[in-house]
N, C-alpha and C positions, 0 to 999 in steps of 0.2 A: 607159873608152872609149879605144879605140886610135886614135891619129892618127900616121901615119908611123912606126909601130913603137914609139911611146912610150905609156905608160899614164899618163894624167893622173888623178890622184886628188885628191879634195877632203879637206881636213883633217877628221878625225873630230870634233874639238871644235867646229869651225864648223858642221858639219852638225847636230850635236846641239843647238847653240844655236839654229839656225833652227827646228828641230822644236819645241824647248821654247818658242820665242817664239810659235809658232802656237797653243799651248794656253793658254787663259785660265785663270788660277788660280781654283779653286772656293772661294769664301769659306766659312769654318767657320760653322756655325749657332750662334748665341749661345743659351745655355741661360738660362732665367730664374733669377735668384738667389732663394733662399728659405732659411729657417732649417730645418735638419734636425730631424726629429721625435725624440722621446725614444727610440722603438724603433730608428730608424736610427742614432743615436749609440751605443746599446748594442751594436748589431750591429757597428759600426765598431770600437769598443773591443775587442770579442771577437776581431776579425780581427787587429788590430795589437798584441795584448797581448804576444806573444813576439818582436816585431820589434825588432832592435837597429840603430840607424842608425850611419853612419860616425862614429868618434870614441869609441865605446864607451858613449855615454850613451843611456838609454832615451828614446824620443820622448815628449814631453809632449802629450797630446791634451786639448784643453779639454773639460770636461764640459758637460752640458746646462745651459743657462741657465734658472734657475727663473723661472717667470712671476711678475709682480708680484702681491702679495696684493690680493684684491678690496677695494674701499673698504668700510669698516665701515658696516653698515646701522644707521640710527638709527630705533628704533621709537617712534612717536608714540602715546602713550596716548590713547584716546578721551576726549572730554570727559565728565565725570560727568553722568549723567542726573539731572534733578530728582527729589527724593523724591516718590513717589506713595503715598498710603494704599491698603491692600488694598481691592480692589473688593468691595463689599457690595451684594447685591441689595436693592433697596428693598422695605420691607415693604408688603404689600398692605393698603391702608386699607379695611377693611370696616366699614360703619356698624353698630355693635352696639347693642342696646337697653340702656337704663340698668340698672345693677346695684345693686339695693338689697335689703336683707334682707326676705324675704317676697314679692318679685316674681320670678317665674321664667318669663320669656318664652322660648318655644321648648322648654320641658321638659314632658314628658307629665305628666298629673295624678297618676298612680299613683306615679311616681318622686318627684315634688314632695312628695306627702304623706309618703312614707317618709323623705325627707330632713328635713322639718319635724319629724316625730315622733322623729327620732333612731334610725330603724330600719335605716339603712344602716351597714354595718361601717366603723368609723373605721380607716383604714389608716396614718395618721400624724398627729402633733399638734405644735404649737409654742406655747410660753408666752412672750408678750411683756411680761407684767406686770413692772413695775419698770424697764423699759428707757427710755432717752431716745428722742425721736421719730426722730432720725437712725439710731440703732442698731436701733430697732424696724423702721424701713422697710427697711433693708438685710437684716435677718434674715428679714423677711416675704417680700421679693422672692426671695431665694435659696431659701427654703422652697418657695414656689409653683412656681418654675421647676424646681427639683430634683424635686419630687413629680410634676409633669406629665411631665417627661422620663423618670421611672422607671415611668410608667404607672399611678400611683395615682389613685383616683377621689375618694373621700370623705376629707377631712382636717378637723382641728379646729384653729381658731386662737383661743387664749386671750388676751384683751385686758385683763381685769380690769374690774370695774364702776366703780371710782373713787368719789370722794365724792358722795353723793347730793345734798348741798346745792348742788353746782356743776353738777348735771345730768349726772353721770357723768364718767368719766375722759377724758383727752385721747385716749388710744389707742382707747378704745371708739368715739369718734366719727370718728377719723382712719382707722382700718383699713379700713372699708368704702369710703372715698374712694380710698385707695391701691389697693385691689383693683379699683376701677373705672377705673384708668388703663389706656390702651391696651396697654402692655407686659404687664400681668397680666390684663386683662379678656379678651383673646382666648384665654386658657387656661382660663377659668372659665365654667361653665355656669349655676350658681345658688348662692345662699347663704341661710342662715336662721339666726336666733338659736337657740342651743343649748337643749336641755332642761336643767332644773335639775340633773340628775345629771351633766351634762357641763360645767357652768359657767353655765347660764342666760344672763342678759343680758350677762355678761362673757365670752362666747365665741361663736364662729360656726362653723356647719357650712358647709364650702365643697366644692361638687361640681365637680370638674375635668373638662374635656373629654378625650375620647380624642385621642391625638396626630393621628390622621387627620382629626379634626373641628376642628382648631385654626383659628381665624379664621372658622368658620361661625357663623351666628346660632343 
């Protein structure tokens, strides 16, 4: 601006200071601090791998910090279960007629006559003569169960007659009782004293049931 031929100028520095003073400084946005990921650290190491700082020493870049190991898990074994016996289906209790030599309830007359006369084919036999009662019982039970399971029908059980003065042997009187027990009775249809050619009073014809008829009267 000219006044009286003079040009009055303001100092440049002062003018700039006033302009600068009018501008409010813009605060820098703060970035949230976080730990770089493994991929970011790997990328950074690849970028600065060949960079040599002032002084001739290679820059040392800290590697990724390994995460702490997870706490060891402790497996607690389950408490042992109490021992339980295998489940067994209860046997059906069917009331069976008495089993005695010469009495054949539920057996047709023709088959009963053939059994009594020894006309049925004997498919298996066992000789209990001379055994103790315990051994004879076990042998008889295994014999009856095995023959029934194999599908045999008519079998011969030899007991021996025993001393006549004592009314016969012990096995001769005990075997019919053992055969009448439920575990064996349900497999037996009828029994008769044998014919003389097969042992007479010292043996028994035993007619077993078919497996599908087990437990039936």
